[in-house]
C-alpha positions as CSV (number, residue, x, y, z in Angstrom):
1,M,103.1,116.3,205.0
2,K,99.5,116.0,203.7
3,T,99.3,114.1,200.4
4,S,96.2,114.1,198.3
5,I,95.6,111.8,195.3
6,N,92.5,112.3,193.1
7,T,91.0,110.3,190.3
8,D,87.7,110.9,188.4
9,L,86.0,107.9,186.9
10,T,82.9,107.2,184.9
11,I,81.2,104.0,186.0
12,K,78.0,103.0,184.2
13,G,77.5,106.6,183.0
14,E,77.9,108.1,186.5
15,S,80.7,110.4,187.7
16,V,82.7,108.9,190.6
17,H,85.6,110.6,192.4
18,V,88.2,108.8,194.5
19,Q,90.3,110.9,196.9
20,T,93.0,109.5,199.0
21,E,94.9,111.5,201.7
22,D,97.7,111.0,204.1
23,W,96.4,112.8,207.2
24,G,99.9,113.1,208.5
25,H,101.5,112.5,211.9
26,E,98.8,114.5,213.7
27,H,96.0,112.0,212.8
28,K,98.3,109.0,211.9
29,K,96.1,107.5,209.2
30,L,95.5,107.2,205.4
31,V,92.0,108.0,204.3
32,A,90.4,107.1,201.0
33,R,86.9,108.4,200.1
34,V,84.6,107.6,197.2
35,Y,82.2,110.3,196.0
36,R,79.2,110.0,193.6
37,H,77.4,113.1,192.4
38,G,79.5,115.1,194.9
39,R,78.4,113.1,198.0
40,M,80.6,110.8,199.9
41,V,79.4,107.2,199.6
42,K,82.2,105.2,201.1
43,S,85.2,105.9,203.3
44,F,88.3,103.7,204.0
45,E,90.8,104.4,206.8
46,V,94.1,102.7,207.4
47,P,95.9,103.7,210.7
48,Y,99.6,104.0,210.6
49,E,99.9,101.1,213.0
50,K,98.8,98.7,210.2
51,L,101.6,99.9,207.9
52,T,104.7,97.7,208.2
53,A,107.7,99.7,206.8
54,P,109.4,102.6,208.5
55,L,107.1,105.5,207.9
56,T,109.2,108.0,206.0
57,D,107.3,110.5,203.8
58,K,108.2,108.5,200.7
59,V,107.0,105.2,202.2
60,R,103.7,106.7,203.3
61,Q,103.2,108.2,199.9
62,G,103.7,104.7,198.4
63,Y,101.1,103.2,200.8
64,A,98.7,106.0,199.9
65,Q,99.1,105.2,196.2
66,Q,98.5,101.5,196.9
67,L,95.3,102.3,198.9
68,H,94.1,104.7,196.2
69,Q,94.5,101.9,193.5
70,K,92.8,99.3,195.7
71,V,89.8,101.7,196.1
72,I,89.7,102.3,192.4
73,D,89.8,98.6,191.8
74,W,87.0,98.1,194.3
75,V,84.9,100.7,192.5
76,H,85.5,99.1,189.1
77,E,84.6,95.7,190.6
78,G,81.1,97.0,191.6
79,G,81.9,97.7,195.2
80,M,79.5,100.6,195.3
């Protein structure tokens, strides 16, 4: 199951897009990317091995939501 979460932000007048995906059992990782003006400027990856709960689809979706929010917070805090 591939899950994608997308959020558009405006930071200091610039459009920023945050996309988080669960790349599923084939790739075994969560990936969050930050785009500015359509170009990727930062990528975060979390391998399934670093996740602690049994990895049901629902649990992985929860981890993806948490990662997505952490990346949004990072952007708001000036991480770019």
